[in-house]
C-alpha positions as CSV (number, residue, x, y, z in Angstrom):
1,M,117.7,104.9,121.0
2,K,116.0,101.6,121.9
3,V,117.3,98.8,119.7
4,P,116.1,95.3,120.9
5,T,118.5,92.4,120.9
6,M,117.6,88.8,120.0
7,A,118.4,87.7,123.5
8,E,115.8,90.2,125.0
9,L,113.1,89.1,122.6
10,A,113.8,85.4,123.1
11,A,113.4,85.9,126.8
12,E,109.9,87.2,126.1
13,G,109.2,84.3,123.8
14,R,109.1,86.6,120.7
15,S,110.9,86.6,117.4
16,P,111.3,89.6,115.2
17,E,110.2,89.9,111.6
18,I,113.8,90.7,110.6
19,L,117.3,90.5,112.0
20,F,119.5,93.6,111.4
21,W,123.0,92.3,110.9
22,V,125.1,95.3,111.9
23,G,128.6,94.1,110.8
24,C,132.1,95.0,112.0
25,A,132.2,98.4,110.3
26,G,128.7,99.3,111.4
27,S,129.6,98.4,115.0
28,F,133.1,99.8,115.4
29,D,134.0,102.3,112.7
30,S,132.9,105.8,113.7
31,R,131.8,106.8,110.2
32,A,129.9,103.6,109.6
33,Q,128.2,103.9,113.0
34,K,126.4,106.9,111.7
35,V,124.9,104.7,108.9
36,T,123.8,102.1,111.5
37,I,122.1,104.8,113.6
38,A,120.4,106.3,110.5
39,F,119.1,102.9,109.4
40,C,117.8,102.2,112.9
41,K,116.0,105.6,113.0
42,I,114.2,104.6,109.8
43,L,113.3,101.1,111.1
44,N,111.9,102.7,114.3
45,A,110.0,105.4,112.4
46,V,108.2,102.9,110.2
47,G,107.5,100.6,113.2
48,M,109.6,97.7,111.8
49,D,109.7,94.6,114.1
50,Y,113.5,94.0,114.2
51,A,116.3,93.1,116.5
52,I,120.1,92.8,116.5
53,L,122.4,90.1,117.9
54,G,124.5,92.6,119.9
55,N,127.4,91.0,121.6
56,E,126.5,87.6,120.0
57,E,127.3,88.9,116.5
58,S,130.9,88.4,115.3
59,C,132.6,89.1,111.9
60,T,131.1,87.1,109.0
61,G,134.6,86.0,108.1
62,D,134.6,87.8,104.7
63,P,137.9,89.6,105.1
64,A,139.6,86.4,106.2
65,R,138.4,84.4,103.3
66,R,139.3,87.1,100.8
67,A,142.8,87.3,102.3
68,G,143.2,83.5,101.9
69,N,142.6,82.4,105.5
70,E,139.9,79.8,105.0
71,F,140.3,78.3,108.5
72,I,139.5,81.6,110.2
73,F,136.6,82.2,107.8
74,Q,135.0,78.8,108.6
75,M,135.5,79.3,112.4
76,S,133.7,82.7,112.2
77,A,131.0,81.4,109.9
78,L,130.2,78.3,111.9
79,Q,130.0,80.3,115.1
80,N,127.6,82.8,113.6
81,I,125.5,80.1,112.0
82,E,125.1,78.3,115.3
83,V,123.8,81.6,116.9
84,L,121.5,82.4,114.0
85,N,120.1,78.8,113.8
86,G,119.7,78.8,117.6
87,Y,117.4,81.8,117.3
88,E,115.7,80.2,114.2
89,I,116.4,83.3,112.2
90,K,114.7,83.4,108.8
91,K,115.3,86.9,107.4
92,I,118.3,89.1,107.7
93,V,119.0,92.7,106.5
94,T,122.4,94.3,106.5
95,A,123.9,97.6,105.5
96,C,127.2,96.0,104.4
97,P,127.4,94.4,100.9
98,H,130.3,92.2,102.1
99,C,128.2,90.8,105.0
100,F,125.2,90.5,102.5
101,N,127.2,88.5,100.0
102,T,128.8,86.2,102.5
103,I,125.7,85.3,104.5
104,K,123.5,85.0,101.4
105,N,125.9,83.1,99.1
106,E,128.5,81.4,101.3
107,Y,126.8,80.5,104.5
108,P,124.4,77.9,102.9
109,A,127.3,75.6,102.2
110,L,128.0,75.5,106.0
111,G,124.4,75.0,107.0
112,G,123.2,78.7,107.2
113,N,120.2,79.2,105.0
114,Y,118.5,82.6,105.3
115,E,116.6,85.1,103.3
116,V,119.2,87.9,103.1
117,I,118.5,91.4,101.8
118,H,120.6,94.6,101.6
119,H,119.3,97.7,103.4
120,T,118.8,99.5,100.1
121,Q,116.4,96.8,99.0
122,L,114.4,97.1,102.2
123,L,114.4,100.9,101.9
124,Q,113.0,100.6,98.3
125,E,110.3,98.2,99.6
126,L,109.3,100.6,102.4
127,I,109.2,103.5,99.9
128,D,107.1,101.5,97.5
129,Q,104.7,100.5,100.3
130,G,104.3,104.1,101.3
131,R,105.7,103.4,104.8
132,I,108.5,105.9,104.1
133,K,107.1,109.1,102.8
134,M,109.6,111.5,101.4
135,K,109.2,115.1,102.5
136,E,108.4,117.5,99.7
137,G,111.2,120.1,99.2
138,G,113.6,118.1,101.3
139,A,117.3,118.8,101.9
140,F,118.4,117.3,98.6
141,E,115.7,118.7,96.2
142,G,117.3,119.6,92.9
143,K,120.8,118.7,94.0
144,K,123.0,116.6,91.7
145,I,123.8,113.2,93.2
146,T,126.0,110.5,91.7
147,Y,125.8,106.9,92.8
148,H,128.7,104.5,93.3
149,D,127.9,100.8,92.7
150,S,129.7,98.7,95.3
151,C,131.2,95.5,93.8
152,Y,129.5,93.1,96.2
153,L,126.0,94.6,95.7
154,G,126.4,95.4,92.0
155,R,128.4,93.1,89.8
156,I,128.4,90.2,92.2
157,N,124.8,90.2,93.2
158,G,123.2,92.2,90.4
159,V,121.4,94.7,92.6
160,Y,121.4,98.0,90.6
161,E,117.8,99.3,90.5
162,A,116.8,99.3,94.3
163,P,119.4,102.0,95.3
164,R,118.7,104.1,92.3
165,K,114.9,104.0,93.0
166,V,115.6,105.2,96.5
167,L,117.6,108.1,95.1
168,E,114.9,109.0,92.6
169,A,112.4,109.3,95.5
170,L,114.6,112.1,97.0
171,D,113.6,114.4,94.1
172,N,117.1,115.1,93.1
173,E,119.1,114.9,89.8
174,L,120.9,111.5,89.5
175,V,123.9,111.8,87.3
176,E,125.7,108.6,86.5
177,M,129.5,108.2,86.4
178,K,131.2,107.1,83.2
179,R,131.7,103.6,84.7
180,C,128.5,102.5,86.4
181,R,126.3,99.4,86.9
182,T,127.9,96.3,85.3
183,K,131.0,98.4,84.4
184,G,131.3,100.1,87.8
185,L,134.8,100.6,89.2
186,C,135.9,99.2,92.6
187,C,136.6,101.7,95.3
188,G,139.8,99.8,96.1
189,A,138.8,98.3,99.5
190,G,137.2,95.0,98.5
191,G,139.0,91.6,98.7
192,A,140.5,92.5,102.1
193,Q,142.5,95.4,100.5
194,M,140.9,97.6,103.1
195,F,143.3,96.1,105.7
196,K,146.6,96.0,103.8
197,E,149.2,98.5,102.6
198,D,149.1,99.9,99.1
199,E,150.8,98.0,96.3
200,P,153.2,99.8,94.0
201,G,151.4,101.9,91.4
202,D,150.9,105.4,90.0
203,K,147.5,106.2,91.5
204,R,145.2,104.9,94.2
205,I,142.0,103.3,92.9
206,N,139.8,105.5,95.2
207,I,141.4,108.6,93.7
208,E,140.6,107.3,90.2
209,R,137.0,106.6,91.2
210,V,136.5,110.0,93.0
211,E,137.8,111.8,89.9
212,E,135.1,110.1,87.9
213,A,132.5,111.2,90.5
214,L,133.8,114.8,90.4
215,D,133.6,114.8,86.6
216,T,129.8,114.5,87.0
217,K,129.8,117.9,88.9
218,A,127.6,116.2,91.6
219,E,127.4,117.7,95.1
220,I,126.8,114.4,96.8
221,I,128.3,110.9,96.2
222,A,125.9,108.3,97.4
223,A,127.1,104.8,98.4
224,N,125.8,101.7,100.1
225,C,128.9,100.2,101.7
226,P,131.0,101.2,104.7
227,F,134.2,100.4,102.9
228,C,133.2,102.4,99.8
229,I,132.2,105.3,102.0
230,T,135.6,105.4,103.7
231,M,137.5,105.1,100.4
232,M,135.3,107.7,98.6
233,Q,135.7,110.2,101.5
234,D,139.4,109.7,101.6
235,G,139.5,110.3,97.8
236,V,137.4,113.5,98.2
237,K,139.8,114.7,100.9
238,G,142.8,113.8,98.6
239,K,141.4,116.0,95.9
240,D,140.7,118.7,98.6
241,K,137.0,118.8,97.7
242,Q,135.6,117.9,101.2
243,E,134.0,121.4,101.4
244,D,132.1,120.9,98.1
245,V,131.3,117.2,97.9
246,M,129.7,115.1,100.6
247,V,129.7,111.3,100.8
248,Y,126.5,109.7,102.2
249,D,124.9,106.3,102.6
250,L,121.4,106.1,101.3
251,A,119.9,105.6,104.8
252,E,121.6,108.9,105.8
253,L,120.1,110.7,102.8
254,I,116.6,109.6,103.8
255,V,117.1,110.6,107.4
256,N,118.5,114.0,106.5
257,N,115.7,114.6,103.9
258,N,112.9,113.7,106.3
259,G,114.5,115.2,109.4
260,L,114.3,112.0,111.4
């Protein structure tokens, strides 16, 4: 798959319409890499003019700040802002709500001002514009899908409709969990919890969340965040339901539906 880098385009004197910020999970985590590939397949299929930073991209610093290491956060952020401003980046899309929130809401204070959108918002735009056409009778027609609102996209940034509109276009039955939208329950990985040991308690949060998803009788749990996908998959395995219930990112659902 040909994915152009900013350095390659800059050498040709070109700049892309949009920068795809891949993020640490999308770059290094084997499960999240599948989401990155699926999203790039969609961007290539619609002829989107985009590029990635490649080796010039480093962690946004989100986990460091959430864990209380402000120094590491600012070091990471300033390094990224220098690179982004050097390429005169205006618009950024990312498949990670943590990267989305940090670059959109926290980088401006350090001199990084960009238009930042989440990949579910871009997917909704492309569907509305007719650039993504859903195949009739696709792989998910008539299937029950439940959608997990990630904290950083949902409650923190108020993005609820875009992902649901993408799911509606798949011609499936969307069944909501008991706690959804503004009352959505965290998967348990946010706030740098992804990288630390469990605290004492009776039940893991991801098990609690997966139980709510299983109560809907859905065959697919849709998510929009690499952390959420990991936690939900682990929860499904913990309930021994991995043969019956699949966990997918929205980009993967579109790719599988359209056979890209």
